[in-house]
All heavy atoms as a GROMACS GRO file, in nm:
protein
  602
    1MET      N    1   3.599  -3.986   3.772
    1MET     CA    2   3.481  -4.016   3.847
    1MET      C    3   3.458  -4.168   3.845
    1MET      O    4   3.455  -4.227   3.737
    1MET     CB    5   3.362  -3.947   3.782
    1MET     CG    6   3.234  -3.962   3.857
    1MET     SD    7   3.114  -3.841   3.798
    1MET     CE    8   2.992  -3.951   3.739
    2PRO      N    9   3.452  -4.232   3.960
    2PRO     CA   10   3.434  -4.374   3.962
    2PRO      C   11   3.297  -4.418   3.915
    2PRO      O   12   3.202  -4.345   3.929
    2PRO     CB   13   3.457  -4.408   4.112
    2PRO     CG   14   3.421  -4.283   4.184
    2PRO     CD   15   3.461  -4.170   4.092
    3PRO      N   16   3.289  -4.539   3.861
    3PRO     CA   17   3.157  -4.583   3.813
    3PRO      C   18   3.064  -4.607   3.933
    3PRO      O   19   3.106  -4.641   4.041
    3PRO     CB   20   3.186  -4.719   3.745
    3PRO     CG   21   3.319  -4.762   3.800
    3PRO     CD   22   3.395  -4.637   3.837
    4ARG      N   23   2.935  -4.588   3.907
    4ARG     CA   24   2.839  -4.601   4.015
    4ARG      C   25   2.795  -4.747   4.029
    4ARG      O   26   2.743  -4.784   4.135
    4ARG     CB   27   2.718  -4.512   3.987
    4ARG     CG   28   2.755  -4.367   3.991
    4ARG     CD   29   2.636  -4.282   3.961
    4ARG     NE   30   2.674  -4.144   3.947
    4ARG     CZ   31   2.648  -4.050   4.037
    4ARG    NH1   32   2.583  -4.083   4.144
    4ARG    NH2   33   2.686  -3.928   4.018
    5LEU      N   34   2.808  -4.828   3.930
    5LEU     CA   35   2.772  -4.970   3.934
    5LEU      C   36   2.895  -5.057   3.918
    5LEU      O   37   2.983  -5.028   3.840
    5LEU     CB   38   2.671  -5.002   3.820
    5LEU     CG   39   2.536  -4.939   3.826
    5LEU    CD1   40   2.457  -4.975   3.700
    5LEU    CD2   41   2.459  -4.985   3.947
    6THR      N   42   2.898  -5.162   4.000
    6THR     CA   43   3.007  -5.258   3.983
    6THR      C   44   2.979  -5.344   3.860
    6THR      O   45   2.873  -5.342   3.804
    6THR     CB   46   3.016  -5.347   4.109
    6THR    OG1   47   2.898  -5.424   4.121
    6THR    CG2   48   3.035  -5.261   4.233
    7ALA      N   49   3.082  -5.425   3.826
    7ALA     CA   50   3.063  -5.516   3.709
    7ALA      C   51   2.950  -5.616   3.735
    7ALA      O   52   2.875  -5.647   3.645
    7ALA     CB   53   3.194  -5.586   3.681
    8ARG      N   54   2.939  -5.661   3.857
    8ARG     CA   55   2.834  -5.757   3.891
    8ARG      C   56   2.693  -5.691   3.881
    8ARG      O   57   2.602  -5.751   3.826
    8ARG     CB   58   2.848  -5.809   4.034
    8ARG     CG   59   2.742  -5.906   4.077
    8ARG     CD   60   2.774  -5.958   4.212
    8ARG     NE   61   2.898  -6.037   4.201
    8ARG     CZ   62   2.903  -6.161   4.240
    8ARG    NH1   63   2.801  -6.220   4.292
    8ARG    NH2   64   3.018  -6.229   4.227
    9GLN      N   65   2.681  -5.570   3.925
    9GLN     CA   66   2.555  -5.496   3.912
    9GLN      C   67   2.522  -5.468   3.770
    9GLN      O   68   2.401  -5.476   3.730
    9GLN     CB   69   2.558  -5.368   3.995
    9GLN     CG   70   2.561  -5.390   4.144
    9GLN     CD   71   2.592  -5.264   4.221
    9GLN    OE1   72   2.659  -5.174   4.170
    9GLN    NE2   73   2.544  -5.253   4.343
   10LEU      N   74   2.619  -5.436   3.687
   10LEU     CA   75   2.597  -5.416   3.548
   10LEU      C   76   2.546  -5.544   3.479
   10LEU      O   77   2.456  -5.543   3.398
   10LEU     CB   78   2.726  -5.369   3.475
   10LEU     CG   79   2.766  -5.223   3.494
   10LEU    CD1   80   2.901  -5.203   3.432
   10LEU    CD2   81   2.666  -5.130   3.429
   11PHE      N   82   2.609  -5.656   3.519
   11PHE     CA   83   2.569  -5.784   3.461
   11PHE      C   84   2.426  -5.821   3.498
   11PHE      O   85   2.348  -5.862   3.414
   11PHE     CB   86   2.668  -5.891   3.509
   11PHE     CG   87   2.644  -6.026   3.447
   11PHE    CD1   88   2.681  -6.049   3.318
   11PHE    CD2   89   2.584  -6.127   3.519
   11PHE    CE1   90   2.658  -6.173   3.257
   11PHE    CE2   91   2.560  -6.254   3.463
   11PHE     CZ   92   2.599  -6.276   3.330
   12ILE      N   93   2.395  -5.803   3.627
   12ILE     CA   94   2.259  -5.837   3.671
   12ILE      C   95   2.154  -5.746   3.606
   12ILE      O   96   2.049  -5.793   3.563
   12ILE     CB   97   2.251  -5.831   3.826
   12ILE    CG1   98   2.335  -5.945   3.885
   12ILE    CG2   99   2.107  -5.837   3.873
   12ILE    CD1  100   2.354  -5.936   4.036
   13THR      N  101   2.186  -5.619   3.593
   13THR     CA  102   2.096  -5.522   3.528
   13THR      C  103   2.081  -5.562   3.380
   13THR      O  104   1.967  -5.558   3.326
   13THR     CB  105   2.152  -5.382   3.539
   13THR    OG1  106   2.168  -5.349   3.677
   13THR    CG2  107   2.053  -5.282   3.480
   14GLY      N  108   2.188  -5.603   3.315
   14GLY     CA  109   2.178  -5.650   3.177
   14GLY      C  110   2.098  -5.773   3.162
   14GLY      O  111   2.014  -5.783   3.070
   15ILE      N  112   2.107  -5.867   3.257
   15ILE     CA  113   2.025  -5.989   3.251
   15ILE      C  114   1.880  -5.953   3.266
   15ILE      O  115   1.792  -6.004   3.194
   15ILE     CB  116   2.069  -6.087   3.359
   15ILE    CG1  117   2.209  -6.139   3.328
   15ILE    CG2  118   1.971  -6.202   3.375
   15ILE    CD1  119   2.216  -6.237   3.216
   16VAL      N  120   1.849  -5.862   3.358
   16VAL     CA  121   1.708  -5.825   3.385
   16VAL      C  122   1.649  -5.754   3.266
   16VAL      O  123   1.538  -5.783   3.221
   16VAL     CB  124   1.701  -5.739   3.514
   16VAL    CG1  125   1.565  -5.672   3.526
   16VAL    CG2  126   1.730  -5.821   3.637
   17LEU      N  127   1.724  -5.662   3.206
   17LEU     CA  128   1.676  -5.593   3.090
   17LEU      C  129   1.658  -5.682   2.968
   17LEU      O  130   1.561  -5.670   2.893
   17LEU     CB  131   1.765  -5.475   3.052
   17LEU     CG  132   1.755  -5.352   3.141
   17LEU    CD1  133   1.859  -5.250   3.107
   17LEU    CD2  134   1.616  -5.288   3.132
   18THR      N  135   1.748  -5.776   2.948
   18THR     CA  136   1.738  -5.869   2.840
   18THR      C  137   1.615  -5.962   2.860
   18THR      O  138   1.539  -5.987   2.764
   18THR     CB  139   1.865  -5.955   2.829
   18THR    OG1  140   1.976  -5.867   2.809
   18THR    CG2  141   1.859  -6.049   2.709
   19ALA      N  142   1.595  -6.005   2.982
   19ALA     CA  143   1.480  -6.091   3.014
   19ALA      C  144   1.349  -6.010   2.994
   19ALA      O  145   1.251  -6.064   2.942
   19ALA     CB  146   1.486  -6.143   3.158
   20ALA      N  147   1.352  -5.883   3.028
   20ALA     CA  148   1.233  -5.801   3.013
   20ALA      C  149   1.203  -5.778   2.863
   20ALA      O  150   1.087  -5.785   2.819
   20ALA     CB  151   1.252  -5.665   3.078
   21GLY      N  152   1.306  -5.762   2.785
   21GLY     CA  153   1.292  -5.748   2.641
   21GLY      C  154   1.236  -5.875   2.578
   21GLY      O  155   1.151  -5.873   2.490
   22ALA      N  156   1.291  -5.988   2.621
   22ALA     CA  157   1.243  -6.118   2.572
   22ALA      C  158   1.096  -6.142   2.607
   22ALA      O  159   1.020  -6.193   2.528
   22ALA     CB  160   1.330  -6.228   2.620
   23THR      N  161   1.062  -6.105   2.732
   23THR     CA  162   0.926  -6.120   2.777
   23THR      C  163   0.828  -6.029   2.698
   23THR      O  164   0.722  -6.071   2.656
   23THR     CB  165   0.913  -6.088   2.928
   23THR    OG1  166   1.003  -6.175   2.999
   23THR    CG2  167   0.773  -6.108   2.978
   24LEU      N  168   0.871  -5.908   2.675
   24LEU     CA  169   0.791  -5.817   2.594
   24LEU      C  170   0.775  -5.872   2.452
   24LEU      O  171   0.669  -5.859   2.389
   24LEU     CB  172   0.857  -5.679   2.587
   24LEU     CG  173   0.836  -5.590   2.708
   24LEU    CD1  174   0.925  -5.468   2.698
   24LEU    CD2  175   0.692  -5.552   2.723
   25ALA      N  176   0.881  -5.936   2.399
   25ALA     CA  177   0.869  -5.995   2.268
   25ALA      C  178   0.769  -6.099   2.262
   25ALA      O  179   0.688  -6.113   2.168
   25ALA     CB  180   1.007  -6.042   2.222
   26LEU      N  181   0.767  -6.187   2.364
   26LEU     CA  182   0.672  -6.298   2.370
   26LEU      C  183   0.530  -6.248   2.389
   26LEU      O  184   0.434  -6.301   2.327
   26LEU     CB  185   0.706  -6.393   2.480
   26LEU     CG  186   0.834  -6.474   2.462
   26LEU    CD1  187   0.868  -6.555   2.589
   26LEU    CD2  188   0.820  -6.567   2.342
   27ILE      N  189   0.511  -6.148   2.469
   27ILE     CA  190   0.378  -6.097   2.498
   27ILE      C  191   0.323  -6.015   2.382
   27ILE      O  192   0.207  -6.032   2.341
   27ILE     CB  193   0.378  -6.012   2.625
   27ILE    CG1  194   0.406  -6.100   2.745
   27ILE    CG2  195   0.250  -5.937   2.644
   27ILE    CD1  196   0.428  -6.023   2.877
   28THR      N  197   0.402  -5.926   2.326
   28THR     CA  198   0.351  -5.832   2.228
   28THR      C  199   0.344  -5.891   2.083
   28THR      O  200   0.269  -5.837   2.003
   28THR     CB  201   0.437  -5.707   2.223
   28THR    OG1  202   0.568  -5.738   2.192
   28THR    CG2  203   0.428  -5.632   2.353
   29ASP      N  204   0.414  -5.997   2.055
   29ASP     CA  205   0.413  -6.047   1.918
   29ASP      C  206   0.273  -6.090   1.873
   29ASP      O  207   0.235  -6.067   1.758
   29ASP     CB  208   0.510  -6.163   1.896
   29ASP     CG  209   0.653  -6.113   1.879
   29ASP    OD1  210   0.667  -5.994   1.846
   29ASP    OD2  211   0.744  -6.195   1.892
   30GLY      N  212   0.195  -6.150   1.963
   30GLY     CA  213   0.064  -6.193   1.928
   30GLY      C  214  -0.027  -6.078   1.895
   30GLY      O  215  -0.103  -6.080   1.792
   31TRP      N  216  -0.032  -5.977   1.980
   31TRP     CA  217  -0.128  -5.868   1.953
   31TRP      C  218  -0.072  -5.769   1.855
   31TRP      O  219  -0.150  -5.690   1.796
   31TRP     CB  220  -0.173  -5.801   2.081
   31TRP     CG  221  -0.073  -5.737   2.169
   31TRP    CD1  222  -0.005  -5.792   2.271
   31TRP    CD2  223  -0.032  -5.598   2.165
   31TRP    NE1  224   0.077  -5.699   2.327
   31TRP    CE2  225   0.064  -5.581   2.265
   31TRP    CE3  226  -0.066  -5.492   2.082
   31TRP    CZ2  227   0.126  -5.459   2.286
   31TRP    CZ3  228  -0.004  -5.371   2.105
   31TRP    CH2  229   0.089  -5.356   2.204
   32LEU      N  230   0.059  -5.767   1.829
   32LEU     CA  231   0.110  -5.681   1.724
   32LEU      C  232   0.062  -5.720   1.584
   32LEU      O  233   0.041  -5.637   1.498
   32LEU     CB  234   0.262  -5.672   1.728
   32LEU     CG  235   0.323  -5.588   1.838
   32LEU    CD1  236   0.475  -5.588   1.832
   32LEU    CD2  237   0.273  -5.443   1.829
   33THR      N  238   0.051  -5.852   1.566
   33THR     CA  239   0.002  -5.894   1.432
   33THR      C  240  -0.143  -5.852   1.416
   33THR      O  241  -0.186  -5.811   1.306
   33THR     CB  242   0.011  -6.046   1.418
   33THR    OG1  243  -0.056  -6.108   1.527
   33THR    CG2  244   0.156  -6.086   1.420
   34LEU      N  245  -0.220  -5.854   1.522
   34LEU     CA  246  -0.358  -5.807   1.511
   34LEU      C  247  -0.366  -5.654   1.490
   34LEU      O  248  -0.450  -5.610   1.414
   34LEU     CB  249  -0.435  -5.844   1.639
   34LEU     CG  250  -0.453  -5.991   1.668
   34LEU    CD1  251  -0.519  -6.009   1.805
   34LEU    CD2  252  -0.542  -6.051   1.558
   35ILE      N  253  -0.276  -5.582   1.555
   35ILE     CA  254  -0.277  -5.438   1.544
   35ILE      C  255  -0.237  -5.394   1.399
   35ILE      O  256  -0.299  -5.310   1.342
   35ILE     CB  257  -0.183  -5.375   1.648
   35ILE    CG1  258  -0.247  -5.382   1.784
   35ILE    CG2  259  -0.153  -5.229   1.614
   35ILE    CD1  260  -0.158  -5.337   1.897
   36PHE      N  261  -0.133  -5.459   1.350
   36PHE     CA  262  -0.085  -5.413   1.218
   36PHE      C  263  -0.174  -5.457   1.105
   36PHE      O  264  -0.170  -5.402   0.997
   36PHE     CB  265   0.059  -5.463   1.195
   36PHE     CG  266   0.161  -5.383   1.274
   36PHE    CD1  267   0.256  -5.448   1.348
   36PHE    CD2  268   0.161  -5.247   1.274
   36PHE    CE1  269   0.350  -5.376   1.418
   36PHE    CE2  270   0.253  -5.172   1.343
   36PHE     CZ  271   0.348  -5.239   1.419
   37THR      N  272  -0.260  -5.560   1.126
   37THR     CA  273  -0.356  -5.595   1.023
   37THR      C  274  -0.477  -5.503   1.022
   37THR      O  275  -0.545  -5.489   0.920
   37THR     CB  276  -0.406  -5.740   1.038
   37THR    OG1  277  -0.459  -5.755   1.171
   37THR    CG2  278  -0.285  -5.834   1.024
   38SER      N  279  -0.503  -5.434   1.137
   38SER     CA  280  -0.613  -5.339   1.135
   38SER      C  281  -0.566  -5.209   1.076
   38SER      O  282  -0.452  -5.182   1.064
   38SER     CB  283  -0.660  -5.316   1.278
   38SER     OG  284  -0.567  -5.236   1.350
   39ALA      N  285  -0.664  -5.124   1.039
   39ALA     CA  286  -0.633  -5.005   0.964
   39ALA      C  287  -0.633  -4.883   1.056
   39ALA      O  288  -0.613  -4.771   1.013
   39ALA     CB  289  -0.733  -4.982   0.854
   40ASP      N  290  -0.651  -4.905   1.185
   40ASP     CA  291  -0.658  -4.792   1.278
   40ASP      C  292  -0.520  -4.738   1.303
   40ASP      O  293  -0.429  -4.812   1.340
   40ASP     CB  294  -0.720  -4.833   1.412
   40ASP     CG  295  -0.873  -4.827   1.412
   40ASP    OD1  296  -0.922  -4.764   1.320
   40ASP    OD2  297  -0.932  -4.883   1.502
   41LEU      N  298  -0.504  -4.607   1.288
   41LEU     CA  299  -0.371  -4.545   1.308
   41LEU      C  300  -0.330  -4.550   1.456
   41LEU      O  301  -0.212  -4.578   1.481
   41LEU     CB  302  -0.375  -4.403   1.252
   41LEU     CG  303  -0.243  -4.331   1.257
   41LEU    CD1  304  -0.138  -4.401   1.171
   41LEU    CD2  305  -0.259  -4.186   1.211
   42PRO      N  306  -0.414  -4.518   1.555
   42PRO     CA  307  -0.366  -4.524   1.691
   42PRO      C  308  -0.314  -4.661   1.734
   42PRO      O  309  -0.221  -4.670   1.810
   42PRO     CB  310  -0.491  -4.483   1.774
   42PRO     CG  311  -0.572  -4.405   1.682
   42PRO     CD  312  -0.549  -4.466   1.545
   43PHE      N  313  -0.379  -4.768   1.682
   43PHE     CA  314  -0.330  -4.900   1.719
   43PHE      C  315  -0.195  -4.926   1.655
   43PHE      O  316  -0.109  -4.991   1.714
   43PHE     CB  317  -0.434  -5.006   1.671
   43PHE     CG  318  -0.559  -5.006   1.751
   43PHE    CD1  319  -0.679  -5.017   1.686
   43PHE    CD2  320  -0.554  -4.999   1.889
   43PHE    CE1  321  -0.797  -5.016   1.758
   43PHE    CE2  322  -0.674  -4.999   1.963
   43PHE     CZ  323  -0.796  -5.012   1.899
   44ALA      N  324  -0.172  -4.877   1.537
   44ALA     CA  325  -0.043  -4.894   1.471
   44ALA      C  326   0.068  -4.820   1.546
   44ALA      O  327   0.178  -4.869   1.560
   44ALA     CB  328  -0.051  -4.853   1.325
   45ILE      N  329   0.031  -4.701   1.594
   45ILE     CA  330   0.128  -4.623   1.671
   45ILE      C  331   0.164  -4.694   1.800
   45ILE      O  332   0.279  -4.702   1.839
   45ILE     CB  333   0.078  -4.482   1.697
   45ILE    CG1  334   0.070  -4.403   1.563
   45ILE    CG2  335   0.164  -4.407   1.796
   45ILE    CD1  336   0.001  -4.270   1.572
   46ALA      N  337   0.060  -4.747   1.868
   46ALA     CA  338   0.086  -4.821   1.993
   46ALA      C  339   0.172  -4.946   1.968
   46ALA      O  340   0.262  -4.976   2.047
   46ALA     CB  341  -0.047  -4.866   2.058
   47GLY      N  342   0.150  -5.010   1.857
   47GLY     CA  343   0.236  -5.126   1.823
   47GLY      C  344   0.377  -5.089   1.793
   47GLY      O  345   0.472  -5.159   1.828
   48THR      N  346   0.394  -4.974   1.728
   48THR     CA  347   0.531  -4.929   1.700
   48THR      C  348   0.601  -4.889   1.829
   48THR      O  349   0.720  -4.920   1.845
   48THR     CB  350   0.525  -4.806   1.604
   48THR    OG1  351   0.452  -4.844   1.488
   48THR    CG2  352   0.660  -4.759   1.566
   49ILE      N  353   0.534  -4.825   1.917
   49ILE     CA  354   0.595  -4.788   2.047
   49ILE      C  355   0.634  -4.916   2.125
   49ILE      O  356   0.742  -4.925   2.185
   49ILE     CB  357   0.501  -4.698   2.129
   49ILE    CG1  358   0.489  -4.563   2.059
   49ILE    CG2  359   0.550  -4.683   2.272
   49ILE    CD1  360   0.381  -4.474   2.119
   50ALA      N  361   0.546  -5.014   2.125
   50ALA     CA  362   0.576  -5.141   2.193
   50ALA      C  363   0.698  -5.210   2.135
   50ALA      O  364   0.786  -5.262   2.207
   50ALA     CB  365   0.455  -5.233   2.191
   51THR      N  366   0.707  -5.208   2.001
   51THR     CA  367   0.821  -5.265   1.936
   51THR      C  368   0.952  -5.189   1.971
   51THR      O  369   1.055  -5.251   1.993
   51THR     CB  370   0.799  -5.265   1.781
   51THR    OG1  371   0.682  -5.335   1.755
   51THR    CG2  372   0.916  -5.332   1.712
   52LEU      N  373   0.945  -5.057   1.969
   52LEU     CA  374   1.064  -4.977   2.005
   52LEU      C  375   1.109  -5.005   2.149
   52LEU      O  376   1.229  -5.022   2.176
   52LEU     CB  377   1.035  -4.829   1.986
   52LEU     CG  378   1.028  -4.783   1.841
   52LEU    CD1  379   0.986  -4.638   1.836
   52LEU    CD2  380   1.165  -4.800   1.775
   53VAL      N  381   1.017  -5.008   2.244
   53VAL     CA  382   1.051  -5.036   2.383
   53VAL      C  383   1.110  -5.173   2.398
   53VAL      O  384   1.212  -5.192   2.468
   53VAL     CB  385   0.927  -5.018   2.474
   53VAL    CG1  386   0.953  -5.070   2.612
   53VAL    CG2  387   0.884  -4.874   2.478
   54ARG      N  388   1.057  -5.270   2.327
   54ARG     CA  389   1.108  -5.407   2.330
   54ARG      C  390   1.252  -5.413   2.278
   54ARG      O  391   1.340  -5.469   2.340
   54ARG     CB  392   1.018  -5.494   2.245
   54ARG     CG  393   1.063  -5.635   2.238
   54ARG     CD  394   0.968  -5.716   2.152
   54ARG     NE  395   0.986  -5.685   2.012
   54ARG     CZ  396   0.904  -5.726   1.921
   54ARG    NH1  397   0.793  -5.789   1.949
   54ARG    NH2  398   0.931  -5.701   1.794
   55GLU      N  399   1.277  -5.346   2.167
   55GLU     CA  400   1.413  -5.350   2.108
   55GLU      C  401   1.511  -5.270   2.191
   55GLU      O  402   1.623  -5.312   2.206
   55GLU     CB  403   1.407  -5.294   1.965
   55GLU     CG  404   1.329  -5.377   1.868
   55GLU     CD  405   1.386  -5.516   1.855
   55GLU    OE1  406   1.508  -5.533   1.851
   55GLU    OE2  407   1.306  -5.613   1.842
   56ILE      N  408   1.470  -5.158   2.250
   56ILE     CA  409   1.562  -5.081   2.332
   56ILE      C  410   1.601  -5.159   2.454
   56ILE      O  411   1.717  -5.162   2.497
   56ILE     CB  412   1.497  -4.945   2.364
   56ILE    CG1  413   1.494  -4.856   2.242
   56ILE    CG2  414   1.574  -4.871   2.478
   56ILE    CD1  415   1.414  -4.727   2.258
   57THR      N  416   1.504  -5.222   2.525
   57THR     CA  417   1.537  -5.295   2.645
   57THR      C  418   1.628  -5.414   2.614
   57THR      O  419   1.723  -5.443   2.686
   57THR     CB  420   1.411  -5.343   2.719
   57THR    OG1  421   1.331  -5.420   2.631
   57THR    CG2  422   1.334  -5.229   2.777
   58MET      N  423   1.598  -5.486   2.509
   58MET     CA  424   1.680  -5.597   2.469
   58MET      C  425   1.822  -5.556   2.436
   58MET      O  426   1.923  -5.612   2.478
   58MET     CB  427   1.620  -5.672   2.352
   58MET     CG  428   1.696  -5.796   2.309
   58MET     SD  429   1.672  -5.934   2.413
   58MET     CE  430   1.512  -5.986   2.363
   59THR      N  431   1.834  -5.452   2.357
   59THR     CA  432   1.969  -5.402   2.315
   59THR      C  433   2.046  -5.349   2.435
   59THR      O  434   2.167  -5.378   2.449
   59THR     CB  435   1.953  -5.293   2.207
   59THR    OG1  436   1.876  -5.349   2.099
   59THR    CG2  437   2.087  -5.249   2.158
   60LEU      N  438   1.984  -5.270   2.519
   60LEU     CA  439   2.053  -5.214   2.632
   60LEU      C  440   2.095  -5.326   2.727
   60LEU      O  441   2.207  -5.323   2.783
   60LEU     CB  442   1.962  -5.115   2.704
   60LEU     CG  443   2.025  -5.043   2.827
   60LEU    CD1  444   2.149  -4.966   2.788
   60LEU    CD2  445   1.922  -4.955   2.895
   61GLY      N  446   2.012  -5.425   2.744
   61GLY     CA  447   2.052  -5.540   2.830
   61GLY      C  448   2.174  -5.611   2.777
   61GLY      O  449   2.266  -5.645   2.849
   62LEU      N  450   2.173  -5.637   2.646
   62LEU     CA  451   2.289  -5.706   2.587
   62LEU      C  452   2.420  -5.622   2.596
   62LEU      O  453   2.526  -5.673   2.616
   62LEU     CB  454   2.258  -5.744   2.442
   62LEU     CG  455   2.153  -5.852   2.431
   62LEU    CD1  456   2.117  -5.874   2.281
   62LEU    CD2  457   2.196  -5.983   2.493
   63VAL      N  458   2.404  -5.492   2.572
   63VAL     CA  459   2.520  -5.401   2.586
   63VAL      C  460   2.574  -5.400   2.729
   63VAL      O  461   2.696  -5.406   2.751
   63VAL     CB  462   2.482  -5.259   2.541
   63VAL    CG1  463   2.587  -5.158   2.581
   63VAL    CG2  464   2.462  -5.256   2.393
   64LEU      N  465   2.488  -5.398   2.826
   64LEU     CA  466   2.531  -5.399   2.965
   64LEU      C  467   2.602  -5.531   3.001
   64LEU      O  468   2.697  -5.530   3.078
   64LEU     CB  469   2.416  -5.373   3.063
   64LEU     CG  470   2.366  -5.231   3.067
   64LEU    CD1  471   2.244  -5.218   3.159
   64LEU    CD2  472   2.474  -5.138   3.118
   65ILE      N  473   2.555  -5.638   2.948
   65ILE     CA  474   2.621  -5.768   2.972
   65ILE      C  475   2.762  -5.764   2.911
   65ILE      O  476   2.859  -5.809   2.976
   65ILE     CB  477   2.537  -5.884   2.913
   65ILE    CG1  478   2.412  -5.905   2.996
   65ILE    CG2  479   2.618  -6.014   2.912
   65ILE    CD1  480   2.314  -6.000   2.933
   66GLY      N  481   2.775  -5.711   2.793
   66GLY     CA  482   2.904  -5.701   2.731
   66GLY      C  483   3.000  -5.608   2.804
   66GLY      O  484   3.115  -5.635   2.824
   67VAL      N  485   2.946  -5.494   2.850
   67VAL     CA  486   3.024  -5.395   2.924
   67VAL      C  487   3.074  -5.454   3.056
   67VAL      O  488   3.185  -5.430   3.100
   67VAL     CB  489   2.945  -5.265   2.943
   67VAL    CG1  490   3.011  -5.176   3.045
   67VAL    CG2  491   2.932  -5.192   2.812
   68SER      N  492   2.988  -5.528   3.124
   68SER     CA  493   3.024  -5.587   3.252
   68SER      C  494   3.138  -5.688   3.230
   68SER      O  495   3.233  -5.690   3.311
   68SER     CB  496   2.907  -5.652   3.323
   68SER     OG  497   2.870  -5.771   3.255
   69THR      N  498   3.132  -5.764   3.125
   69THR     CA  499   3.237  -5.861   3.094
   69THR      C  500   3.368  -5.788   3.065
   69THR      O  501   3.473  -5.824   3.115
   69THR     CB  502   3.199  -5.951   2.975
   69THR    OG1  503   3.072  -6.011   3.007
   69THR    CG2  504   3.301  -6.057   2.951
   70LEU      N  505   3.357  -5.685   2.984
   70LEU     CA  506   3.479  -5.604   2.950
   70LEU      C  507   3.538  -5.539   3.074
   70LEU      O  508   3.660  -5.534   3.092
   70LEU     CB  509   3.443  -5.498   2.844
   70LEU     CG  510   3.553  -5.413   2.793
   70LEU    CD1  511   3.660  -5.497   2.724
   70LEU    CD2  512   3.500  -5.304   2.703
   71SER      N  513   3.449  -5.489   3.162
   71SER     CA  514   3.492  -5.426   3.286
   71SER      C  515   3.567  -5.524   3.375
   71SER      O  516   3.668  -5.492   3.436
   71SER     CB  517   3.372  -5.370   3.359
   71SER     OG  518   3.408  -5.323   3.487
   72ARG      N  519   3.517  -5.649   3.382
   72ARG     CA  520   3.586  -5.750   3.463
   72ARG      C  521   3.722  -5.782   3.407
   72ARG      O  522   3.821  -5.799   3.479
   72ARG     CB  523   3.506  -5.879   3.470
   72ARG     CG  524   3.386  -5.863   3.560
   72ARG     CD  525   3.307  -5.990   3.563
   72ARG     NE  526   3.182  -5.975   3.634
   72ARG     CZ  527   3.091  -6.062   3.653
   72ARG    NH1  528   3.113  -6.186   3.606
   72ARG    NH2  529   2.984  -6.037   3.723
   73VAL      N  530   3.733  -5.795   3.274
   73VAL     CA  531   3.863  -5.823   3.212
   73VAL      C  532   3.960  -5.710   3.237
   73VAL      O  533   4.075  -5.740   3.270
   73VAL     CB  534   3.843  -5.848   3.061
   73VAL    CG1  535   3.977  -5.849   2.987
   73VAL    CG2  536   3.764  -5.977   3.034
   74ILE      N  537   3.918  -5.586   3.222
   74ILE     CA  538   4.009  -5.477   3.247
   74ILE      C  539   4.053  -5.468   3.389
   74ILE      O  540   4.169  -5.444   3.422
   74ILE     CB  541   3.939  -5.342   3.204
   74ILE    CG1  542   3.928  -5.340   3.052
   74ILE    CG2  543   4.016  -5.222   3.253
   74ILE    CD1  544   3.847  -5.223   2.996
   75HIS      N  545   3.958  -5.494   3.479
   75HIS     CA  546   3.987  -5.493   3.626
   75HIS      C  547   4.090  -5.599   3.660
   75HIS      O  548   4.179  -5.579   3.741
   75HIS     CB  549   3.863  -5.504   3.705
   75HIS     CG  550   3.884  -5.494   3.854
   75HIS    ND1  551   3.924  -5.373   3.912
   75HIS    CD2  552   3.876  -5.582   3.952
   75HIS    CE1  553   3.936  -5.393   4.041
   75HIS    NE2  554   3.904  -5.520   4.069
   76GLU      N  555   4.074  -5.719   3.604
   76GLU     CA  556   4.166  -5.831   3.628
   76GLU      C  557   4.306  -5.797   3.573
   76GLU      O  558   4.406  -5.834   3.638
   76GLU     CB  559   4.113  -5.959   3.568
   76GLU     CG  560   3.993  -6.015   3.639
   76GLU     CD  561   4.022  -6.056   3.781
   76GLU    OE1  562   4.133  -6.106   3.808
   76GLU    OE2  563   3.937  -6.029   3.867
   77ARG      N  564   4.312  -5.734   3.461
   77ARG     CA  565   4.446  -5.701   3.403
   77ARG      C  566   4.514  -5.591   3.482
   77ARG      O  567   4.635  -5.584   3.488
   77ARG     CB  568   4.431  -5.658   3.258
   77ARG     CG  569   4.394  -5.774   3.172
   77ARG     CD  570   4.416  -5.745   3.029
   77ARG     NE  571   4.378  -5.860   2.951
   77ARG     CZ  572   4.432  -5.893   2.840
   77ARG    NH1  573   4.524  -5.815   2.788
   77ARG    NH2  574   4.391  -5.998   2.778
   78GLU      N  575   4.439  -5.501   3.543
   78GLU     CA  576   4.499  -5.396   3.626
   78GLU      C  577   4.554  -5.453   3.756
   78GLU      O  578   4.654  -5.400   3.808
   78GLU     CB  579   4.394  -5.289   3.659
   78GLU     CG  580   4.358  -5.198   3.547
   78GLU     CD  581   4.255  -5.093   3.582
   78GLU    OE1  582   4.201  -5.103   3.697
   78GLU    OE2  583   4.227  -5.006   3.498
   79ARG      N  584   4.496  -5.561   3.804
   79ARG     CA  585   4.547  -5.625   3.926
   79ARG      C  586   4.684  -5.690   3.898
   79ARG      O  587   4.768  -5.694   3.987
   79ARG     CB  588   4.452  -5.730   3.974
   79ARG     CG  589   4.345  -5.677   4.059
   79ARG     CD  590   4.283  -5.790   4.134
   79ARG     NE  591   4.141  -5.770   4.144
   79ARG     CZ  592   4.056  -5.862   4.189
   79ARG    NH1  593   4.102  -5.977   4.224
   79ARG    NH2  594   3.930  -5.839   4.193
   80ASP      N  595   4.703  -5.743   3.781
   80ASP     CA  596   4.830  -5.820   3.751
   80ASP      C  597   4.948  -5.726   3.736
   80ASP      O  598   4.957  -5.617   3.724
   80ASP     CB  599   4.813  -5.903   3.626
   80ASP     CG  600   4.714  -6.014   3.649
   80ASP    OD1  601   4.684  -6.049   3.763
   80ASP    OD2  602   4.660  -6.066   3.547
   0.00000   0.00000   0.00000
């Protein structure tokens, strides 16, 4: 089954996800410190969910960037 995304599309998607993860890190770091210092359980759960989403988007973006690079290398070697 052929891949649905080209190497370029994988790379662009990886860049977008990495940028989204970095943006989430910048936005949420300030209010996460406030949430974790409070004793309310719902706020702590919301902070944990925000941290997980941030880490997942950043990691998935970096993986897609690496996969796109690997895909380009494999495709170039198949041409030779």
